[in-house]
C-alpha positions as CSV (number, residue, x, y, z in Angstrom):
1,M,-10.5,-37.2,-21.2
2,N,-12.5,-35.8,-18.1
3,V,-11.0,-33.9,-15.2
4,L,-12.3,-36.5,-12.9
5,D,-9.9,-39.1,-14.7
6,S,-6.8,-38.6,-12.4
7,I,-9.3,-39.3,-9.4
8,A,-10.7,-42.6,-10.8
9,R,-7.1,-43.6,-11.4
10,Q,-6.6,-43.2,-7.0
11,V,-9.8,-45.2,-6.7
12,R,-8.8,-48.3,-8.9
13,A,-5.4,-48.2,-7.2
14,Y,-6.4,-47.3,-3.6
15,P,-9.8,-47.9,-2.9
16,Q,-9.5,-48.0,0.9
17,R,-7.6,-44.9,1.0
18,P,-9.4,-41.9,3.1
19,A,-10.6,-39.6,0.7
20,L,-13.2,-37.0,2.1
21,I,-12.9,-36.5,6.1
22,L,-15.9,-34.2,7.8
23,G,-15.8,-34.3,11.4
24,A,-16.7,-38.5,12.0
25,N,-17.7,-39.4,8.5
26,T,-15.0,-40.4,6.3
27,L,-15.4,-41.7,2.9
28,T,-13.0,-43.9,1.1
29,Y,-11.9,-43.1,-2.4
30,R,-14.5,-46.1,-3.5
31,Q,-16.9,-44.5,-1.6
32,L,-16.7,-41.2,-3.1
33,W,-16.7,-42.3,-6.3
34,Q,-19.8,-44.6,-5.6
35,N,-21.7,-41.7,-4.1
36,A,-20.6,-39.4,-7.0
37,A,-21.8,-42.0,-9.4
38,R,-25.0,-42.5,-7.6
39,A,-25.8,-38.7,-7.6
40,A,-25.0,-38.5,-11.1
41,S,-27.7,-41.3,-12.0
42,H,-30.2,-39.5,-9.7
43,L,-29.1,-36.0,-11.8
44,Q,-29.5,-37.9,-15.1
45,A,-33.4,-39.2,-14.1
46,Q,-33.9,-35.9,-13.1
47,G,-33.3,-34.5,-16.9
48,V,-29.5,-33.1,-16.4
49,A,-27.7,-33.7,-19.6
50,Q,-24.2,-33.3,-20.8
51,G,-23.4,-29.7,-21.4
52,D,-26.2,-28.6,-18.9
53,C,-25.2,-25.5,-16.6
54,V,-26.0,-26.7,-12.7
55,A,-25.8,-24.1,-9.8
56,V,-25.2,-26.1,-6.8
57,A,-26.0,-24.1,-3.3
58,K,-23.9,-24.0,-0.2
59,M,-24.4,-26.8,1.9
60,N,-22.6,-29.6,3.6
61,P,-19.2,-29.6,2.1
62,Q,-19.0,-33.3,1.6
63,A,-22.1,-33.5,-0.3
64,Y,-21.4,-30.3,-2.2
65,L,-17.9,-31.9,-3.6
66,V,-19.8,-35.1,-4.1
67,I,-22.5,-33.4,-6.0
68,V,-20.0,-31.3,-8.1
69,M,-18.0,-34.3,-9.1
70,A,-21.1,-36.2,-10.1
71,L,-21.9,-33.3,-12.6
72,A,-18.6,-33.7,-14.4
73,R,-19.3,-37.0,-14.6
74,L,-22.2,-36.5,-16.7
75,G,-20.0,-33.9,-18.7
76,A,-22.5,-31.3,-17.0
77,V,-21.2,-27.9,-15.7
78,S,-21.4,-26.6,-12.3
79,T,-21.7,-23.3,-11.0
80,L,-22.1,-21.8,-7.3
81,V,-24.4,-19.6,-5.9
82,Q,-24.1,-17.6,-2.7
83,P,-26.7,-17.7,0.0
84,G,-26.5,-13.6,0.3
85,W,-27.5,-12.9,-3.3
86,N,-31.0,-11.8,-3.8
87,A,-33.6,-12.9,-6.5
88,G,-32.0,-10.1,-8.8
89,K,-28.5,-11.0,-8.5
90,R,-29.3,-14.5,-8.7
91,A,-31.1,-14.6,-11.9
92,Q,-28.6,-12.5,-13.6
93,V,-25.9,-14.9,-13.0
94,F,-28.2,-17.9,-13.7
95,L,-29.4,-16.0,-16.9
96,R,-25.5,-15.0,-18.0
97,N,-24.1,-18.8,-16.8
98,G,-27.3,-20.7,-18.6
99,V,-28.0,-22.3,-15.8
100,S,-31.2,-25.1,-16.0
101,A,-31.5,-26.7,-12.8
102,W,-30.3,-25.6,-9.2
103,V,-29.5,-28.4,-6.5
104,Q,-30.9,-26.5,-3.4
105,G,-30.0,-27.4,0.2
106,D,-33.1,-29.1,1.7
107,D,-34.4,-25.8,3.5
108,A,-35.4,-24.1,0.1
109,G,-38.5,-24.3,-1.3
110,P,-39.1,-24.8,-5.1
111,A,-40.8,-21.9,-5.6
112,Q,-37.5,-20.1,-4.9
113,A,-35.9,-21.5,-7.9
114,Q,-38.4,-20.1,-10.5
115,Q,-37.9,-16.3,-9.7
116,G,-36.4,-14.3,-12.7
117,V,-35.5,-17.7,-14.7
118,P,-38.4,-19.3,-16.3
119,G,-38.3,-22.9,-16.7
120,L,-35.1,-23.3,-14.0
121,R,-35.8,-26.7,-12.5
122,A,-35.1,-26.9,-8.6
123,I,-33.6,-30.3,-7.5
124,T,-33.2,-30.9,-3.8
125,A,-30.0,-32.2,-2.3
126,Q,-31.1,-34.8,-0.4
127,S,-32.9,-36.5,-3.6
128,L,-29.2,-37.2,-4.9
129,F,-28.5,-39.3,-2.2
130,A,-31.3,-41.6,-2.3
131,P,-30.9,-45.1,-2.7
132,L,-31.1,-45.9,-6.7
133,P,-33.9,-48.2,-7.9
134,Q,-33.2,-51.5,-9.2
135,D,-33.9,-50.3,-12.9
136,A,-31.5,-47.3,-12.4
137,V,-28.7,-46.5,-15.2
138,V,-25.5,-45.2,-13.8
139,P,-23.9,-43.2,-16.3
140,K,-20.2,-43.9,-17.5
141,L,-17.7,-41.6,-17.1
142,A,-18.1,-38.9,-19.9
143,Q,-15.2,-38.5,-22.1
144,G,-13.8,-36.5,-25.0
145,L,-14.2,-33.0,-22.8
146,E,-11.0,-31.5,-23.4
147,D,-12.3,-28.3,-24.5
148,R,-15.7,-28.4,-23.0
149,P,-16.2,-26.6,-19.5
150,W,-16.2,-28.0,-16.1
151,R,-17.1,-25.3,-13.9
152,I,-17.7,-21.8,-13.8
153,G,-16.4,-19.8,-11.4
154,L,-17.1,-16.1,-10.3
155,S,-14.1,-13.2,-10.1
156,S,-14.5,-11.4,-6.8
157,G,-16.1,-8.2,-8.3
158,T,-13.8,-5.9,-6.0
159,T,-13.1,-3.8,-9.1
160,G,-16.4,-3.7,-10.8
161,E,-19.3,-6.4,-11.3
162,G,-18.0,-10.3,-11.1
163,K,-17.4,-11.8,-14.0
164,S,-18.4,-15.4,-15.3
165,I,-15.2,-17.6,-16.3
166,P,-15.5,-20.8,-17.6
167,W,-12.6,-23.5,-16.8
168,T,-12.4,-26.3,-19.0
169,H,-11.6,-30.1,-18.3
170,G,-8.8,-30.1,-20.2
171,Q,-7.2,-26.7,-18.5
172,V,-8.3,-27.7,-15.2
173,A,-6.3,-31.3,-15.4
174,R,-3.4,-29.3,-16.9
175,L,-3.5,-27.3,-13.5
176,H,-3.5,-30.4,-11.4
177,R,-0.6,-31.9,-13.0
178,V,1.7,-29.3,-13.0
179,S,0.7,-28.3,-9.2
180,L,1.1,-31.7,-7.9
181,D,4.7,-31.2,-8.7
182,V,4.7,-28.0,-6.1
183,Y,2.3,-29.0,-3.7
184,A,2.5,-32.4,-1.4
185,A,-0.5,-34.6,-2.1
186,G,-0.4,-38.8,-1.8
187,P,-0.7,-41.1,0.8
188,G,-0.1,-39.8,4.6
189,E,-1.2,-36.0,3.1
190,R,-4.1,-34.6,4.9
191,L,-5.2,-31.3,3.4
192,L,-7.4,-29.2,5.4
193,V,-9.5,-27.0,3.3
194,F,-10.8,-24.3,6.0
195,A,-12.8,-22.3,2.6
196,D,-15.9,-22.0,1.0
197,L,-15.7,-25.1,-1.8
198,G,-17.6,-22.5,-3.9
199,I,-14.8,-20.4,-4.5
200,G,-11.7,-21.2,-6.7
201,L,-9.2,-21.5,-3.9
202,G,-11.1,-24.3,-2.0
203,M,-12.3,-26.1,-4.7
204,G,-9.2,-26.1,-7.0
205,H,-6.9,-27.5,-3.9
206,A,-9.3,-30.1,-2.8
207,M,-9.7,-31.7,-6.4
208,M,-6.1,-31.0,-6.7
209,Q,-5.2,-33.0,-3.4
210,L,-7.9,-35.7,-4.6
211,A,-6.0,-36.3,-7.8
212,G,-3.1,-36.7,-6.0
213,G,-4.5,-39.2,-4.1
214,G,-4.2,-37.6,-0.5
215,A,-7.3,-36.9,1.7
216,V,-9.4,-33.6,2.3
217,I,-10.6,-32.6,5.5
218,L,-13.2,-30.4,5.6
219,S,-15.9,-28.7,8.1
220,D,-19.3,-27.5,8.1
221,S,-18.4,-24.1,10.2
222,I,-15.9,-21.2,9.7
223,Q,-15.8,-20.6,13.6
224,P,-11.8,-20.5,14.3
225,G,-12.7,-23.3,17.0
226,A,-13.2,-25.5,14.1
227,F,-10.3,-25.1,12.1
228,F,-8.2,-26.0,15.4
229,E,-10.4,-29.0,16.6
230,A,-10.2,-30.3,12.7
231,A,-6.2,-29.9,12.7
232,S,-6.0,-31.6,16.0
233,Q,-8.6,-34.3,15.5
234,H,-7.7,-35.4,11.9
235,R,-3.9,-34.8,12.1
236,A,-3.8,-32.2,9.6
237,T,-0.4,-32.0,7.4
238,Q,-1.4,-29.3,5.5
239,A,-4.2,-26.1,6.1
240,L,-5.7,-23.8,3.3
241,T,-7.9,-20.6,4.1
242,T,-8.6,-17.2,3.4
243,T,-7.0,-14.1,4.5
244,A,-10.3,-13.3,6.0
245,I,-10.6,-16.5,7.7
246,A,-7.0,-16.2,9.0
247,F,-7.7,-13.0,11.1
248,T,-10.3,-15.0,13.0
249,L,-8.0,-18.0,13.7
250,L,-5.2,-15.4,15.2
251,E,-7.6,-13.5,17.5
252,H,-8.9,-17.1,18.7
253,A,-5.2,-18.4,19.2
254,S,-4.6,-15.0,21.0
255,A,-7.6,-14.9,23.2
256,V,-8.0,-18.6,24.1
257,G,-4.9,-20.3,23.0
258,A,-4.5,-22.9,20.4
259,P,-4.0,-26.4,20.6
260,R,-0.3,-27.8,19.4
261,L,-0.8,-29.1,16.0
262,P,2.6,-30.8,15.4
263,A,1.3,-32.6,12.3
264,L,0.8,-29.6,10.5
265,R,3.7,-28.8,8.1
266,S,2.4,-25.7,6.4
267,L,-1.0,-23.4,6.6
268,L,-1.6,-21.8,2.9
269,L,-3.6,-18.6,2.7
270,G,-5.3,-17.0,-0.6
271,G,-7.4,-14.5,-1.7
272,A,-6.1,-11.1,-0.4
273,T,-2.9,-9.5,0.6
274,V,-1.4,-10.2,4.3
275,P,-0.3,-7.8,6.4
276,P,2.7,-8.1,8.0
277,A,1.3,-8.5,11.9
278,L,-0.9,-11.2,10.9
279,R,1.6,-13.5,9.2
280,Q,3.8,-13.1,12.0
281,G,0.8,-13.5,14.6
282,L,0.5,-16.8,12.2
283,Q,3.7,-18.1,12.1
284,D,4.1,-17.6,16.2
285,K,0.7,-19.0,17.1
286,V,-0.8,-21.6,14.2
287,C,2.4,-22.8,12.1
288,P,5.9,-21.1,11.3
289,N,5.6,-22.4,7.5
290,L,3.2,-19.7,6.2
291,Q,2.6,-20.0,2.7
292,V,0.8,-16.6,0.9
293,T,-0.4,-17.2,-2.7
294,Y,-1.0,-14.2,-5.5
295,G,-3.4,-15.1,-8.3
296,S,-6.9,-15.3,-9.1
297,T,-9.9,-16.9,-10.2
298,E,-9.0,-16.8,-14.1
299,T,-5.2,-18.1,-13.3
300,G,-5.0,-19.8,-10.2
301,T,-1.8,-19.3,-8.1
302,L,0.4,-17.1,-10.4
303,A,3.2,-16.3,-7.4
304,R,3.9,-18.1,-3.9
305,S,5.7,-17.0,-0.7
306,D,6.9,-19.7,1.6
307,H,8.8,-19.2,5.1
308,H,12.1,-19.4,2.8
309,S,11.5,-17.1,0.2
310,H,9.8,-14.2,2.9
311,L,13.1,-14.2,5.0
312,A,15.2,-13.8,1.1
313,R,13.0,-11.2,-0.3
314,P,10.0,-10.1,2.4
315,E,9.1,-7.0,0.2
316,S,7.9,-9.8,-2.8
317,A,5.0,-12.1,-3.5
318,G,7.4,-14.8,-3.4
319,R,8.5,-16.4,-6.8
320,V,6.2,-16.9,-9.9
321,M,4.9,-20.5,-10.0
322,P,7.1,-23.0,-12.7
323,W,4.3,-23.4,-14.9
324,I,3.7,-19.8,-15.0
325,T,5.2,-17.4,-17.8
326,A,5.5,-13.9,-16.5
327,Q,6.4,-10.1,-17.7
328,A,5.9,-6.4,-16.8
329,V,5.0,-4.6,-19.8
330,D,5.0,-0.7,-20.7
331,D,2.1,0.7,-22.2
332,S,2.9,-0.8,-25.6
333,D,3.4,-4.6,-24.4
334,R,7.0,-4.3,-24.9
335,P,8.8,-6.5,-22.0
336,L,10.4,-4.4,-19.6
337,P,14.1,-5.2,-17.8
338,P,14.4,-7.2,-14.5
339,G,13.4,-5.0,-11.6
340,E,11.5,-2.3,-13.7
341,A,7.9,-2.1,-12.9
342,G,5.2,-2.1,-15.4
343,R,1.9,-3.4,-15.9
344,L,1.7,-7.6,-15.1
345,R,0.7,-9.9,-17.7
346,F,1.2,-13.7,-17.2
347,R,0.8,-17.0,-19.6
348,S,-0.1,-20.3,-18.9
349,A,-1.5,-23.7,-20.7
350,A,-3.4,-24.4,-17.6
351,M,-5.6,-21.2,-16.8
352,A,-8.8,-19.6,-18.0
353,S,-8.9,-18.1,-21.3
354,S,-12.3,-15.8,-21.5
355,Y,-15.3,-14.5,-20.0
356,L,-18.6,-15.7,-20.3
357,G,-21.0,-13.5,-22.0
358,N,-18.7,-10.7,-21.9
359,P,-16.6,-10.1,-25.3
360,D,-15.3,-6.5,-24.2
361,A,-14.1,-7.9,-20.9
362,T,-12.5,-11.0,-22.2
363,A,-10.7,-8.3,-25.2
364,Q,-9.1,-6.2,-22.6
365,V,-8.0,-8.9,-20.2
366,F,-7.3,-11.8,-22.3
367,R,-5.3,-10.9,-24.9
368,D,-2.6,-13.0,-27.5
369,G,-2.6,-15.8,-25.1
370,W,-1.7,-13.5,-22.1
371,Y,-3.8,-12.7,-19.0
372,Y,-3.8,-8.9,-17.9
373,P,-5.0,-8.8,-14.5
374,G,-4.6,-5.1,-14.2
375,D,-1.8,-5.1,-11.5
376,V,1.5,-3.2,-11.6
377,G,4.6,-5.1,-10.4
378,A,8.3,-5.6,-11.3
379,L,9.9,-9.2,-11.8
380,D,13.3,-9.6,-11.3
381,D,15.7,-12.4,-12.8
382,E,15.1,-15.0,-9.6
383,G,11.7,-15.0,-10.1
384,Y,10.5,-13.2,-7.6
385,L,7.9,-10.7,-8.2
386,V,7.3,-7.5,-6.5
387,L,3.6,-6.1,-6.6
388,G,2.5,-2.2,-6.5
389,G,-1.0,-2.4,-6.6
390,R,-3.9,-1.8,-9.4
391,N,-3.5,0.6,-12.3
392,D,-7.1,1.4,-11.9
393,D,-6.3,2.1,-8.1
394,L,-3.4,4.8,-8.5
395,I,-4.8,8.0,-7.1
396,N,-4.1,11.4,-8.6
397,L,-3.3,13.7,-5.9
398,Q,-2.0,17.5,-7.4
399,G,-0.8,15.5,-10.7
400,V,1.2,13.3,-9.1
401,K,0.0,9.5,-9.2
402,V,-0.1,8.3,-5.8
403,N,0.0,3.9,-4.9
404,P,-2.4,2.8,-2.4
405,A,-0.6,-0.4,-2.2
406,Q,2.6,1.4,-1.2
407,V,0.7,3.8,1.1
408,E,-0.8,0.6,2.8
409,D,2.1,-1.0,3.3
410,A,4.0,1.8,5.0
411,M,1.1,2.6,7.4
412,A,1.2,-1.6,7.8
413,S,4.9,-1.4,8.8
414,H,3.8,0.8,11.8
415,P,4.0,-1.4,15.1
416,Q,0.5,-0.4,16.3
417,V,-1.3,-1.5,13.1
418,I,-2.6,-4.6,12.4
419,E,-4.0,-3.4,8.7
420,A,-5.0,-0.4,6.9
421,A,-6.2,0.6,3.7
422,A,-5.8,4.1,1.7
423,V,-8.4,5.4,-0.7
424,E,-9.4,8.6,-2.6
425,V,-12.4,10.4,-1.3
426,L,-14.4,13.4,-2.1
427,Q,-14.7,16.3,0.8
428,R,-17.8,18.4,1.3
429,N,-15.9,21.3,-0.2
430,G,-15.6,19.5,-3.5
431,R,-11.7,18.7,-2.7
432,K,-10.3,15.2,-3.3
433,A,-8.2,13.9,-0.4
434,L,-5.9,11.0,0.3
435,A,-7.6,9.1,3.2
436,A,-7.0,6.1,5.3
437,A,-8.9,3.7,7.7
438,V,-6.7,1.9,9.9
439,V,-7.4,-1.3,12.2
440,A,-4.9,-0.7,15.2
441,R,-3.8,-2.7,18.1
442,F,-4.7,0.3,20.3
443,A,-5.8,4.0,19.4
444,F,-2.6,6.4,18.9
445,E,-2.2,9.9,17.4
446,T,-3.3,10.2,13.9
447,R,-0.4,12.8,13.8
448,E,2.0,10.0,14.8
449,L,1.0,7.6,11.8
450,R,0.7,10.6,9.1
451,A,4.7,11.4,10.6
452,H,5.5,7.6,10.0
453,V,4.0,7.4,6.2
454,R,5.8,10.7,5.4
455,E,8.9,9.7,6.6
456,R,8.6,6.7,4.0
457,L,6.7,8.0,1.4
458,G,6.9,12.0,1.5
459,R,4.4,14.7,1.7
460,L,1.8,13.8,-1.1
461,A,1.8,9.9,-0.3
462,T,0.8,10.8,3.2
463,P,-3.2,10.4,4.2
464,S,-4.7,13.5,5.1
465,L,-7.4,12.1,6.8
466,V,-7.1,8.8,9.2
467,L,-10.0,7.1,10.6
468,F,-9.5,4.1,13.5
469,V,-12.0,1.4,12.3
470,E,-12.6,-2.0,13.9
471,S,-12.3,-3.9,10.4
472,L,-12.1,-3.4,6.7
473,P,-15.4,-4.0,4.3
474,K,-14.2,-7.2,2.6
475,N,-15.7,-9.8,0.4
476,E,-16.4,-13.7,1.1
477,A,-12.4,-13.9,-0.6
478,G,-10.9,-11.6,2.1
479,K,-10.5,-8.8,-0.8
480,L,-10.9,-5.1,0.3
481,M,-14.3,-3.6,-1.0
482,R,-12.4,-0.4,-1.9
483,G,-15.7,1.6,-3.6
484,E,-17.6,0.6,-0.1
485,L,-14.7,1.5,2.0
486,Q,-14.5,4.9,0.4
487,A,-18.5,5.8,0.9
488,R,-17.9,4.8,4.6
489,I,-15.4,7.2,4.8
490,E,-16.8,10.4,2.8
491,K,-20.1,9.7,5.0
492,A,-17.9,9.8,8.3
493,I,-15.9,12.5,7.6
494,G,-18.7,14.7,6.6
495,D,-17.8,18.6,6.7
496,S,-14.4,17.6,8.1
497,G,-11.6,19.0,6.1
498,P,-7.9,17.7,6.1
499,D,-6.8,18.7,9.5
500,D,-5.9,16.6,12.6
501,S,-8.9,17.7,14.4
502,A,-11.4,16.0,11.8
503,H,-9.4,12.4,12.3
504,A,-11.6,9.7,14.3
505,N,-9.7,7.9,16.8
């Protein structure tokens, strides 16, 4: 088997159906398949073989997806490289993933590829789309790859150094099959993927849509105007983006207005928690049917909250996906009764099962077929999941464990707060304090916000230091970088103590 088998079936059955749309350029399923076959032939001619790991740089998203499919056709493994990585970071990831070649954009020179990784071959993206010579050999679709990796993803690294996560052809094919029972794909469906294809969210949904026979709309810009232009021009029926980008969509829609998108039935967000103000704004100005996912690079989507489940259980992350077995357990891994909070664990035949080159982290997170994300939460008997933050984010204040997620939810319920984050900081006097960074519609008295939190959570869970900021530090997936936020607050407060005079308004 090969992860591309389901797409091959769509090519045979519906060759003229649109597959990839980018601006004025539309590739049918036949053209997509032919382009991937041609790129695979060029890759093979340049020394790429089954089992090789090849990094693909960020580029035109249509070309990116074609190249990833070409590598899968060969039985080679694709992985990402982010443009912001320095040479040291790039070499570290390439060596860990066993990268032997790097497909670069046309603006990168071959010398770049050699930094820190001896023998690494540079391949230009342009060379993979050149006409084939007369004697070229077009490789057949590799088979027998059930347990072989097709792609190596990277965790976000918000709780430490990012980890390499191999996904096999079989795991992804199973995920496609079960996902197609939940997500709409097929004739007439047009999914706008307004997210980096290098991350699991964007690549996963694009490949799943192609497996089901729908069309994938892409954009070579993440400026908010490009979202509305692509959705309107190509009549997107569904759209996908990250929470971080969603903030810019709402700002754009609020500032300059947004075109009506009558074809758009749902907007799906992933990558990070969605504050109430963002959720309501998107529903009012972009799409009433907002779907928010909870998941990880290791598992894909674990739970999903749509319009109906949010109305029924607004405090929840939605219902656990049908193919996922979920439990909340105690410190001895004993399942807890419905409604009781504990460490969450998940199991599925359609998820990753290890970290590459990191046996210690694998043993900690993947145990006895279960995945332990480090999150705390509770499950009820209707399948709703209520999250309570992460075990390693809990803050010990005067012997009391404070859950920053609960503090953040309490702050976000204030009508002037757009989003907020709570962290533990070390003051100059050596004392620890609970601090908060707040993005607000308008600046207001910090004592008002503290009273709002105190009324809901009590004195010990009320931040003693509050700073208003323009934005919170996040990674490309939109997840909060708590360590960076902690450092920023500690720098900002200087010698200040936990009194109102120290708060930045």
